[in-house]
C-alpha positions in Angstrom: -9.2 2.5 4.2 -9.4 4.0 0.8 -8.1 2.3 -2.3 -6.4 4.9 -4.5 -5.6 4.1 -8.1 -2.9 6.2 -9.8 -1.8 6.0 -13.4 0.7 7.7 -15.6 2.3 7.2 -19.0 5.4 6.1 -17.1 7.0 6.6 -13.7 6.5 10.4 -13.4 3.3 9.9 -11.5 5.4 8.7 -8.5 5.9 12.4 -7.9 2.2 12.7 -7.2 2.1 9.5 -5.2 4.8 11.0 -3.0 2.5 13.9 -2.1 -0.6 11.7 -1.7 1.2 9.5 0.9 2.1 12.6 2.9 -1.6 13.4 3.3 -2.9 9.9 3.2 -0.3 7.6 4.7 -2.6 4.7 5.7 -4.3 3.8 2.5 -4.0 1.2 -0.2 -2.3 2.4 -3.4 -2.3 0.8 -6.8 0.1 2.5 -9.2 0.1 1.7 -12.9 2.9 2.9 -15.1 2.0 2.6 -18.8 5.7 2.7 -19.8 5.3 0.3 -22.7 3.4 3.2 -24.3 5.5 6.1 -23.0 5.7 8.9 -23.8 2.1 10.0 -24.3 3.1 13.5 -25.5 3.4 12.4 -29.2 0.3 10.1 -29.2 -3.1 11.0 -30.5 -6.0 11.8 -28.2 -7.8 8.7 -29.3 -4.8 6.5 -28.5 -4.5 8.0 -25.0 -8.2 7.7 -24.4 -8.0 4.0 -25.3 -5.1 3.4 -22.9 -6.9 5.4 -20.1 -10.0 3.3 -20.5 -8.0 0.0 -20.3 -6.0 1.2 -17.3 -9.1 2.5 -15.5 -10.9 -0.8 -16.0 -7.9 -2.6 -14.4 -7.7 -0.3 -11.4 -11.5 -0.5 -10.8 -11.4 -4.3 -11.0 -8.7 -4.2 -8.3 -11.0 -2.2 -6.1 -10.0 1.5 -6.6 -12.3 4.0 -4.9 -10.8 6.9 -6.8 -8.4 7.3 -9.7 -5.8 9.9 -9.9 -4.7 10.6 -13.5 -1.1 11.5 -12.6 -0.3 12.6 -16.1 -0.9 16.0 -17.6 -1.1 14.7 -21.1 -3.6 12.0 -20.2 -5.6 14.5 -18.2 -5.7 16.8 -21.2 -6.7 14.1 -23.7 -8.8 11.7 -21.7 -10.2 12.9 -18.3 -13.4 14.4 -19.8 -14.0 11.1 -21.6 -13.3 9.1 -18.4 -15.7 11.2 -16.4 -18.4 10.8 -19.0 -18.0 7.0 -19.4 -17.5 6.2 -15.7 -20.0 8.7 -14.1 -19.8 7.0 -10.6 -16.0 7.1 -10.4 -14.2 10.2 -9.1 -11.2 11.1 -11.3 -8.6 13.6 -10.2 -6.6 15.2 -12.9 -3.5 17.3 -13.3 -3.5 21.0 -14.1 -0.4 23.2 -14.6 -0.3 25.7 -11.8 -0.8 28.8 -13.9 -2.9 30.6 -11.3 -0.4 30.7 -8.4 2.3 31.5 -10.9 0.4 34.4 -12.3 -0.4 35.8 -8.9 3.2 35.4 -7.7 5.3 36.7 -10.5 7.3 39.9 -10.0 8.6 40.2 -13.6 5.2 39.7 -15.2 6.4 36.7 -17.0 5.8 33.0 -16.1 7.2 30.0 -17.8 5.3 26.7 -18.4 7.3 23.5 -19.1 5.0 20.8 -20.4 4.5 18.2 -23.1 3.1 19.2 -26.5 -0.1 17.3 -25.7 -0.7 19.3 -22.5 0.1 22.7 -24.1 -2.5 22.1 -26.9 -5.2 20.6 -24.6 -8.4 22.5 -23.9 -8.0 22.3 -20.2 -4.6 24.2 -20.3 -5.7 26.6 -23.0 -8.8 27.6 -20.9 -6.6 28.2 -17.9 -4.1 30.2 -19.9 -6.9 32.3 -21.3 -7.9 33.4 -17.8 -4.5 34.9 -17.0 -2.7 35.8 -20.2 -4.1 39.3 -20.3 -2.4 40.1 -17.0 0.9 38.3 -17.4 3.0 37.0 -20.3 3.0 33.2 -20.4 6.1 31.7 -22.1 5.8 28.0 -23.0 8.3 25.3 -23.9 8.1 21.6 -24.3 10.5 19.8 -22.0 12.3 18.0 -24.9 13.8 14.7 -23.7 12.8 15.2 -20.1 10.5 12.2 -19.9 13.1 10.0 -21.5 15.7 11.1 -19.0 13.5 10.3 -16.0 12.4 6.9 -17.4 16.0 6.1 -18.0 17.0 7.2 -14.4 19.3 9.9 -15.7 18.4 12.5 -13.1 21.7 14.5 -13.2 25.0 14.8 -15.0 26.3 16.7 -18.0 23.8 15.2 -20.5 20.9 15.8 -18.2 21.9 19.4 -17.5 22.4 20.2 -21.2 19.0 18.7 -22.1 17.3 20.7 -19.3 19.1 23.9 -20.2 17.9 23.7 -23.8 14.3 23.9 -22.7 14.6 26.1 -19.6 16.8 28.8 -21.1 14.2 30.1 -23.6 11.9 30.7 -20.7 14.6 32.6 -18.8 15.4 34.6 -22.0 11.8 35.8 -22.0 12.1 37.0 -18.4 10.2 34.2 -16.5 10.8 34.4 -12.8 8.4 31.5 -12.1 8.5 28.2 -13.9 5.5 25.8 -13.7 6.1 22.1 -14.1 3.4 20.8 -16.4 4.4 17.1 -16.5 4.6 14.7 -13.6 8.0 13.5 -14.8 9.5 16.9 -14.5 9.7 17.1 -10.6 12.4 14.4 -10.7 14.5 16.9 -12.6 13.7 19.8 -10.3 17.1 20.0 -8.7 18.7 20.4 -12.2 15.9 22.8 -13.3 16.5 25.0 -10.3 20.2 24.9 -10.7 19.9 25.9 -14.4 17.3 28.6 -13.6 19.2 30.2 -10.8 18.2 31.3 -7.3 15.9 34.1 -8.5 13.5 31.8 -10.2 10.7 29.9 -8.4 9.7 26.4 -9.6 6.1 25.2 -8.9 5.0 21.6 -8.8 1.2 21.1 -8.8 1.3 17.7 -7.2 0.6 18.9 -3.6 -2.6 20.6 -4.8 -3.6 17.4 -6.5 -3.1 15.5 -3.3 -5.2 18.0 -1.4 -8.0 17.7 -3.9 -7.9 13.9 -3.7 -8.3 14.1 0.1 -11.2 16.5 -0.3 -13.0 14.3 -2.7 -12.6 11.2 -0.5 -14.0 13.1 2.4 -16.9 14.4 0.4 -17.8 10.9 -0.7 -17.4 9.6 2.9 -14.8 7.0 1.9 -13.2 5.6 5.1 -9.7 6.9 5.3 -6.8 6.6 7.8 -7.6 3.1 8.9 -4.7 1.3 7.3 -2.6 -0.7 6.9 -0.7 1.0 4.1 0.0 -1.0 1.0 1.4 -0.3 -2.4 1.0 -2.3 -5.6 3.4 -1.3 -8.4 2.3 -2.4 -11.9 3.7 -1.6 -15.3 2.8 -2.4 -18.9 6.6 -2.5 -19.7 9.7 -3.2 -17.6 9.2 -2.6 -13.8 12.9 -1.5 -13.5 12.3 2.3 -13.8 9.6 2.1 -11.1 12.0 0.3 -8.8 14.8 2.8 -9.5 12.6 5.9 -8.8 10.5 4.6 -5.9 13.3 5.1 -3.2 13.3 8.8 -4.2 9.7 9.2 -3.1 9.7 7.1 0.0 12.6 8.6 2.0 12.0 8.7 5.7 12.8 12.5 5.7 10.0 13.3 3.2 
C-alpha cells in the first residue's frame, strides 16, 4: 500500500485527490490544507517555499512515499526547491494543460485561468513559450475564485458574477478552450461552463496529475493496490471547509 501525501494552500487540492482515488483506490492518503495561509497567490516565493518545506516535513514524518503538490502556485514557487532539498522524495506538481488546449483549439485562441503566482512562474512561462507562436494564449486571474471555494460558495448569483468577471475577458478574445490553472477552480467548473457556453471546452489537469503519480509509484516499485484505503484530513486552519467539500469528491457515482 502506498502512502500518498497531498498538500494545497487550501481545499482545492481535493479536486486532485478525487482523481487520484479513481486510479489508486486502495492506498493511504494524507491531505494537508494550509488554509490558515490561503491564498498563496499573493504570497512571495520565499513564503511559499517555507510553507512547502514545513508541510513536506510533516507528510514525510507521517510516512508519505510520494508528495503531490496539488497547488499550481506552490508548484510554480516551490517544487524545484523541494526536489533539490529532498532528492530521494518524488514530488508531483501541477501544470496548466496548455499543450492539449493548443492542440485542440479550433478558434486558435485558448484561455488560461490561474492565480497571479502561476502565471508569472517559470514553469508556466516555459510551457507558454512552446505554444504561443502557434496559438493565441489569453490569460486571466480567477479573481475571488479561491475565496469562493474556501467559503463553500460554489453557485448562486454572487458566484456567477465573480466567475463571469474573469471568464468573459477570455471569451471576448475568442477562446474556445479554457484551461483551469488552479486546483480550486474545478469546484466552480459547472458555473464556468455555464458562463462560457456550450461551445467552449474546459480542461482540468488533475486526471493527468493522477496518471503521473501512478507512473512514478510503479517506476519506484512502491507496493500499490493492497489496501485498506484510509484518508487523514489535516488543516493549518479550520477543518470546516474540508468537511464541506469532501462529499463532493467522494460520491459513489464518481
